[in-house]
N, C-alpha and C positions, 0 to 999 in steps of 0.2 A: 609272676610275682618273684621278686628278688629275695632269695634265701641265704645269700652269702653273709657270713658273719663279718661285721664291720671291723676289720683289722687292717693294719697298714699294708700287709701283703695282699689282702683281698682288694684293697683300694687300688693298688698298682695293677692287679689283674683287671679290674673294672676299667682302668685307664688304658689297658692294652700294653702295659709295660712289664718288664721283667720283675717278678715278685720276690726274688731271692734276697736274703738279708744284705748281702754284699752289693747287689744291684741297687737296692733302695738307698743304702748308705752312699754309694757313689753318685746316684742321681741327686740326692740332697746336697752333697758337697759341691757338685759341679753346676747346680742350677739355682744358686742363691739369688734372691731378689733384693732390690733396693726397697727401702721402707715405704716409698711412695707407689709401689707397684702391688696391686691387689693380686691375690693368688690366681683368680680366674683370668686376669689380664696378662699373665706371663706370656711372653712371646713364643715359648716352645710348645704350648698346647695346640692341638688341632681343634677344630670346631666341636667335634663330638666330646672331646675331653673337657673343653671349656664349658660346654652346656651341662655335662654331668656334674661338674664341680659347682657351678652356679645353682643348679636345681637342688642339689643336696644342702647347700648353705641356706637357700631361701626357704626350703621346706622344713627346716629343722628336723631332718630325717635321721634315721639310725646312723647314717654315715657322717653326720655333722661333726661328731667328736673326732673322728679319724681325719676328716678333711681339715679341721682346725689344727690338729697335731701336725699335719703336713704343712699347713700354712706357717705355723710357728717355726718349724724346722727350716723351711725355705727362707725365712726372714731372720734366722739366727745371727748371721754375720752383720746384718744391718742393725740389729738391736745392740750387738756388742759395740759396734762403732758409735752408736748414739750414747751409750752409757759411758764410754771412755772419754767422750768429748764434754761430758757434763762436769 
C-alpha cells in the first residue's frame, strides 16, 4: 500500500526524479509541452513513469490533484502563447 503523501516532491520521487524544489522548478521550466501533447504522452517519460501517470489520472486517485498540477505546470508556456494570440 502506498502511504506517500501526494505532494509534488513525492510525485517526483514516485517518478524516480530529483525531488528538491530547485530540481522540480528546473524540470518544469525545461520540459514544457505543446498544448496538443497530453502529460502521459510527453516524450521524456519512460514506460513506468508513463504508466504511473496514466493510472493515477484514470483512477481519480489521491495523486490525481498533484498530477493535474504537474500537467498544468508543464503546459504553462503553451497556455500563455494561446492567450496572447487571442
